[in-house]
VOLUMVEX-181614 format. One line per 5 residues: number of its first residue (from 1); for each residue y, z, x of C-alpha. Coordinates in nm, 2 decimals. Example, Ala and Ser with C-alpha at 12.3 -4.5 7.8 and 13.67 -1.06 7.14 Angstrom:
2
1 = -0.45:0.78:1.23 ~ -0.11:0.71:1.37
REM end
This chain:
384
1 = 0.57:-2.08:0.11 ~ 0.68:-2.18:-0.25 ~ 0.83:-1.87:-0.40 ~ 0.74:-1.83:-0.76 ~ 0.83:-1.47:-0.86
6 = 1.11:-1.24:-0.75 ~ 1.19:-0.93:-0.94 ~ 1.32:-0.57:-0.91 ~ 1.21:-0.27:-1.11 ~ 1.39:0.06:-1.10
11 = 1.27:0.40:-1.22 ~ 1.50:0.71:-1.26 ~ 1.44:1.05:-1.42 ~ 1.64:1.35:-1.52 ~ 1.52:1.69:-1.64
16 = 1.45:2.05:-1.56 ~ 1.17:2.30:-1.51 ~ 1.11:2.67:-1.51 ~ 1.01:2.62:-1.14 ~ 1.27:2.58:-0.87
21 = 1.30:2.26:-0.67 ~ 1.09:2.39:-0.38 ~ 0.80:2.48:-0.61 ~ 0.83:2.14:-0.78 ~ 0.74:1.96:-0.46
26 = 0.38:2.08:-0.51 ~ 0.38:2.11:-0.89 ~ 0.50:1.75:-0.92 ~ 0.32:1.64:-0.61 ~ 0.33:1.27:-0.66
31 = 0.58:1.09:-0.43 ~ 0.72:0.90:-0.73 ~ 0.71:1.19:-0.99 ~ 1.02:1.35:-1.13 ~ 1.05:1.62:-0.86
36 = 1.39:1.78:-0.89 ~ 1.59:1.97:-1.15 ~ 1.87:1.72:-1.22 ~ 1.82:1.36:-1.13 ~ 1.54:1.18:-0.93
41 = 1.54:0.83:-0.79 ~ 1.16:0.78:-0.85 ~ 1.12:0.42:-0.73 ~ 1.32:0.10:-0.69 ~ 1.07:-0.18:-0.62
46 = 1.15:-0.53:-0.49 ~ 0.85:-0.76:-0.56 ~ 0.79:-1.11:-0.42 ~ 0.49:-1.33:-0.49 ~ 0.41:-1.70:-0.47
51 = 0.17:-1.98:-0.36 ~ 0.13:-2.01:0.01 ~ -0.08:-2.33:-0.01 ~ -0.35:-2.47:-0.24 ~ -0.59:-2.20:-0.10
56 = -0.38:-1.88:-0.08 ~ -0.13:-1.68:-0.27 ~ 0.09:-1.40:-0.12 ~ 0.24:-1.09:-0.26 ~ 0.47:-0.82:-0.12
61 = 0.63:-0.50:-0.26 ~ 0.91:-0.32:-0.09 ~ 1.02:0.02:-0.23 ~ 1.33:0.24:-0.20 ~ 1.36:0.61:-0.30
66 = 1.54:0.93:-0.22 ~ 1.39:1.25:-0.09 ~ 1.44:1.50:-0.38 ~ 1.54:1.79:-0.16 ~ 1.74:1.64:0.13
71 = 1.87:1.32:-0.04 ~ 1.74:1.12:0.26 ~ 1.68:0.74:0.19 ~ 1.34:0.59:0.24 ~ 1.25:0.22:0.25
76 = 0.87:0.14:0.27 ~ 0.65:-0.17:0.28 ~ 0.42:-0.06:0.00 ~ 0.21:-0.38:-0.01 ~ 0.20:-0.72:0.16
81 = -0.12:-0.92:0.13 ~ -0.27:-1.26:0.07 ~ -0.55:-1.35:-0.18 ~ -0.77:-1.66:-0.18 ~ -0.76:-1.88:-0.49
86 = -1.04:-2.13:-0.45 ~ -1.35:-1.98:-0.29 ~ -1.68:-2.09:-0.44 ~ -1.95:-1.87:-0.62 ~ -1.70:-1.64:-0.78
91 = -1.58:-1.50:-0.44 ~ -1.23:-1.38:-0.36 ~ -1.09:-1.24:-0.04 ~ -0.78:-1.01:-0.01 ~ -0.64:-0.91:0.33
96 = -0.32:-0.73:0.44 ~ -0.16:-0.40:0.34 ~ -0.26:-0.30:-0.01 ~ -0.36:-0.02:-0.25 ~ -0.73:0.07:-0.24
101 = -0.91:-0.06:-0.55 ~ -1.02:0.29:-0.66 ~ -1.02:0.38:-1.03 ~ -0.73:0.30:-1.27 ~ -0.42:0.47:-1.15
106 = -0.44:0.43:-0.77 ~ -0.41:0.04:-0.76 ~ -0.11:0.05:-1.00 ~ 0.26:0.06:-0.91 ~ 0.46:0.35:-1.07
111 = 0.62:0.11:-1.33 ~ 0.27:0.03:-1.46 ~ 0.20:0.40:-1.55 ~ 0.23:0.50:-1.92 ~ 0.34:0.85:-1.82
116 = 0.62:0.94:-1.57 ~ 0.40:1.11:-1.31 ~ 0.07:1.04:-1.16 ~ -0.23:1.25:-1.25 ~ -0.28:1.58:-1.06
121 = -0.63:1.48:-0.93 ~ -0.49:1.15:-0.79 ~ -0.22:1.35:-0.60 ~ -0.49:1.59:-0.46 ~ -0.73:1.32:-0.34
126 = -0.50:1.04:-0.24 ~ -0.17:1.20:-0.15 ~ 0.18:1.15:-0.29 ~ 0.19:0.77:-0.25 ~ -0.17:0.68:-0.34
131 = -0.44:0.56:-0.10 ~ -0.34:0.23:0.07 ~ -0.35:0.07:0.41 ~ -0.42:-0.24:0.61 ~ -0.77:-0.39:0.57
136 = -0.96:-0.64:0.36 ~ -1.14:-0.66:0.03 ~ -1.41:-0.90:-0.09 ~ -1.45:-0.95:-0.47 ~ -1.74:-1.12:-0.65
141 = -1.72:-1.22:-1.01 ~ -2.08:-1.20:-1.14 ~ -2.21:-1.49:-1.36 ~ -2.28:-1.26:-1.66 ~ -2.19:-1.30:-2.03
146 = -1.92:-1.03:-1.99 ~ -1.66:-0.97:-1.72 ~ -1.83:-0.80:-1.42 ~ -1.67:-0.79:-1.07 ~ -1.80:-0.62:-0.76
151 = -1.56:-0.51:-0.48 ~ -1.63:-0.43:-0.12 ~ -1.35:-0.32:0.11 ~ -1.26:-0.17:0.45 ~ -0.93:-0.02:0.56
156 = -0.79:0.19:0.84 ~ -0.86:0.56:0.79 ~ -0.55:0.70:0.95 ~ -0.19:0.72:0.83 ~ 0.01:0.92:0.58
161 = -0.15:0.74:0.29 ~ -0.50:0.83:0.39 ~ -0.48:1.20:0.28 ~ -0.85:1.28:0.24 ~ -0.94:1.09:0.56
166 = -0.78:1.08:0.91 ~ -0.43:1.10:0.77 ~ -0.18:1.21:1.05 ~ -0.03:1.52:1.19 ~ 0.29:1.50:1.00
171 = 0.10:1.47:0.67 ~ -0.12:1.78:0.76 ~ 0.19:1.99:0.83 ~ 0.29:1.95:0.47 ~ -0.05:1.91:0.29
176 = -0.35:2.02:0.50 ~ -0.67:1.98:0.31 ~ -0.81:2.33:0.26 ~ -0.54:2.45:0.50 ~ -0.76:2.34:0.79
181 = -0.61:2.24:1.12 ~ -0.54:1.88:1.20 ~ -0.77:1.72:1.47 ~ -0.66:1.38:1.59 ~ -0.94:1.13:1.62
186 = -0.95:0.78:1.78 ~ -1.10:0.47:1.62 ~ -1.41:0.41:1.83 ~ -1.66:0.23:1.61 ~ -1.68:0.07:1.26
191 = -1.78:0.42:1.13 ~ -1.42:0.53:1.18 ~ -1.30:0.31:0.89 ~ -1.28:0.39:0.52 ~ -1.52:0.19:0.30
196 = -1.49:0.11:-0.06 ~ -1.74:0.01:-0.33 ~ -1.62:-0.06:-0.68 ~ -1.78:-0.22:-0.99 ~ -1.56:-0.33:-1.29
201 = -1.71:-0.42:-1.62 ~ -1.51:-0.54:-1.93 ~ -1.64:-0.64:-2.27 ~ -1.53:-0.69:-2.62 ~ -1.68:-0.43:-2.85
206 = -1.54:-0.60:-3.16 ~ -1.28:-0.87:-3.23 ~ -1.00:-0.61:-3.19 ~ -1.15:-0.35:-2.95 ~ -1.20:-0.40:-2.57
211 = -1.36:-0.16:-2.33 ~ -1.35:-0.15:-1.95 ~ -1.57:0.08:-1.74 ~ -1.54:0.12:-1.36 ~ -1.74:0.30:-1.09
216 = -1.57:0.37:-0.75 ~ -1.68:0.52:-0.42 ~ -1.51:0.58:-0.09 ~ -1.65:0.71:0.24 ~ -1.49:0.77:0.58
221 = -1.41:1.02:0.86 ~ -1.16:1.30:0.80 ~ -0.92:1.49:1.02 ~ -1.11:1.82:1.05 ~ -1.30:1.72:1.37
226 = -1.55:1.48:1.52 ~ -1.81:1.55:1.26 ~ -1.57:1.56:0.96 ~ -1.66:1.32:0.68 ~ -1.52:1.26:0.33
231 = -1.69:1.10:0.02 ~ -1.49:1.04:-0.30 ~ -1.66:0.91:-0.62 ~ -1.51:0.83:-0.96 ~ -1.58:0.69:-1.31
236 = -1.30:0.54:-1.53 ~ -1.29:0.42:-1.88 ~ -1.03:0.23:-2.09 ~ -1.07:0.14:-2.46 ~ -0.80:-0.07:-2.62
241 = -0.75:-0.15:-2.99 ~ -0.52:-0.44:-3.08 ~ -0.53:-0.57:-3.43 ~ -0.48:-0.93:-3.52 ~ -0.16:-0.87:-3.71
246 = 0.05:-0.75:-3.41 ~ 0.43:-0.79:-3.38 ~ 0.55:-0.80:-3.02 ~ 0.23:-0.64:-2.91 ~ 0.24:-0.35:-3.17
251 = 0.06:-0.16:-3.31 ~ -0.20:-0.07:-3.04 ~ -0.41:0.23:-2.93 ~ -0.51:0.29:-2.57 ~ -0.76:0.56:-2.46
256 = -0.78:0.60:-2.08 ~ -0.98:0.85:-1.87 ~ -1.09:0.91:-1.51 ~ -1.32:1.17:-1.35 ~ -1.33:1.21:-0.97
261 = -1.51:1.42:-0.72 ~ -1.45:1.47:-0.35 ~ -1.69:1.61:-0.09 ~ -1.48:1.70:0.22 ~ -1.71:1.80:0.50
266 = -1.49:2.01:0.73 ~ -1.61:2.03:1.09 ~ -1.62:2.36:1.28 ~ -1.30:2.45:1.46 ~ -1.23:2.70:1.74
271 = -0.90:2.77:1.92 ~ -0.84:3.07:2.15 ~ -0.52:2.94:2.32 ~ -0.34:3.23:2.15 ~ -0.55:3.55:2.22
276 = -0.36:3.73:1.94 ~ -0.45:3.46:1.69 ~ -0.79:3.32:1.76 ~ -0.90:3.06:1.50 ~ -1.27:3.04:1.44
281 = -1.37:2.82:1.14 ~ -1.73:2.74:1.05 ~ -1.84:2.40:0.92 ~ -1.80:2.39:0.54 ~ -1.80:2.13:0.27
286 = -1.51:2.16:0.03 ~ -1.60:2.02:-0.31 ~ -1.32:1.93:-0.55 ~ -1.32:1.75:-0.88 ~ -1.09:1.67:-1.17
291 = -1.01:1.45:-1.46 ~ -0.74:1.32:-1.69 ~ -0.77:1.17:-2.03 ~ -0.48:1.02:-2.23 ~ -0.43:0.86:-2.56
296 = -0.13:0.63:-2.63 ~ -0.05:0.50:-2.98 ~ 0.20:0.22:-3.03 ~ 0.30:0.30:-3.39 ~ 0.59:0.05:-3.45
301 = 0.75:-0.23:-3.25 ~ 0.90:-0.08:-2.93 ~ 0.78:0.28:-3.00 ~ 0.47:0.47:-2.86 ~ 0.36:0.83:-2.86
306 = 0.09:0.98:-2.65 ~ -0.08:1.29:-2.52 ~ -0.25:1.35:-2.18 ~ -0.47:1.63:-2.07 ~ -0.56:1.71:-1.70
311 = -0.79:1.95:-1.52 ~ -0.86:2.00:-1.15 ~ -1.06:2.26:-0.96 ~ -1.29:2.30:-0.66 ~ -1.53:2.51:-0.47
316 = -1.54:2.62:-0.10 ~ -1.26:2.84:0.02 ~ -0.94:2.71:0.17 ~ -0.81:2.89:0.47 ~ -0.61:3.17:0.31
321 = -0.80:3.15:-0.03 ~ -0.82:2.85:-0.27 ~ -0.61:3.02:-0.54 ~ -0.30:3.01:-0.32 ~ -0.36:2.65:-0.22
326 = -0.14:2.43:-0.45 ~ -0.36:2.13:-0.38 ~ -0.70:2.29:-0.45 ~ -0.64:2.57:-0.70 ~ -0.75:2.57:-1.06
331 = -0.50:2.36:-1.25 ~ -0.45:2.24:-1.61 ~ -0.17:2.02:-1.75 ~ -0.09:1.90:-2.10 ~ 0.18:1.63:-2.14
336 = 0.30:1.49:-2.47 ~ 0.51:1.16:-2.43 ~ 0.74:0.95:-2.64 ~ 0.84:0.60:-2.53 ~ 1.09:0.35:-2.66
341 = 1.10:0.00:-2.52 ~ 1.41:-0.19:-2.65 ~ 1.26:-0.50:-2.48 ~ 0.99:-0.59:-2.23 ~ 1.25:-0.54:-1.95
346 = 1.35:-0.18:-2.03 ~ 1.19:0.15:-2.12 ~ 1.31:0.50:-2.21 ~ 1.07:0.80:-2.20 ~ 1.07:1.17:-2.29
351 = 0.79:1.38:-2.15 ~ 0.70:1.75:-2.16 ~ 0.46:1.91:-1.91 ~ 0.29:2.24:-1.97 ~ 0.12:2.35:-1.64
356 = -0.12:2.63:-1.57 ~ -0.19:2.67:-1.20 ~ -0.33:2.97:-1.00 ~ -0.08:2.93:-0.71 ~ 0.23:2.98:-0.94
361 = 0.38:3.33:-0.95 ~ 0.37:3.33:-1.33 ~ 0.06:3.10:-1.34 ~ 0.24:2.87:-1.58 ~ 0.54:2.63:-1.59
366 = 0.73:2.43:-1.84 ~ 0.91:2.10:-1.75 ~ 1.09:1.83:-1.95 ~ 1.16:1.49:-1.80 ~ 1.37:1.20:-1.94
371 = 1.31:0.86:-1.78 ~ 1.48:0.53:-1.77 ~ 1.34:0.20:-1.64 ~ 1.48:-0.14:-1.62 ~ 1.34:-0.46:-1.47
376 = 1.48:-0.81:-1.41 ~ 1.33:-1.12:-1.26 ~ 0.99:-1.29:-1.30 ~ 0.74:-1.01:-1.25 ~ 0.37:-1.10:-1.21
381 = 0.14:-1.02:-1.50 ~ -0.03:-0.68:-1.49 ~ -0.41:-0.65:-1.49 ~ -0.60:-0.52:-1.79
REM end
């Protein structure tokens, strides 16, 4: 392998909230969100990428972070995959361990986010670390006058990063979907995998305005029982304005939005091992949906200001009522942001979150987060 790029990116945050640290674990449910009053090591990422041979390129991302409550150190293989570079007819194959190509935020690494935390709806559907796992993805670039790419993928349905699908027992102890019991399932047939369909379209609306529209769909088994099944569907939109007189990439205006829906078909469950606590749950489909929309304005070189709005809700009762379930209750968040980038290798951010959530004692929370990021090395270019 001829190594081309080696880099490290580090994200740290400091701040406070009207909620205590225990409550922040669900309020700031993303694994790389600021999640502690005081200091948070959000993510330290080592990235390696390079050409394997004339036909393949490889990429790997290894991350380090600290548990916000216990201070325990975690090191994870986030991604490691190969991509073909010379297949005919606009085809491309990706195989290995990788983020699922669903929507805008999920395939991105934390240092690619404009805001310091991932959207609430992403955390609810895809868990704290996003949906990722071993598998393959086929891409086809259609021969059209505009950019149009179709993706078809298949990945394992089990593991801690498959929150809405088979997940695992440890994940369900912390974040059971609808507070339903965990039922372990074996992989018996091809139906026991998670399948992805995605369509990406990008076109220039004017000389200075570009739009990108995406449609995504996921389907696979879930951990509620043998007949449990999950479908997740989403639409995403990005519009970018970049005038011809830019200095260092400024000024700019970026509007980004995603809407997602999940149908979680929960299988019936019966357990009478404890006569004093018999569990008898009927088959039910839990329907959840949510969105975020954000606007970021780069008003002078190095500086940007933005505002993000989020909403999440659902139907179908969780065990113990939906309003008390921090990952299915009615939720609204508004987040103004100010960013300063002294250079392309460093970034400082100040963000305020106003949350309204049914599971909170006071039904609202206020949080302020200050973030610092620095990167060195030759990092691969980010996608549009």
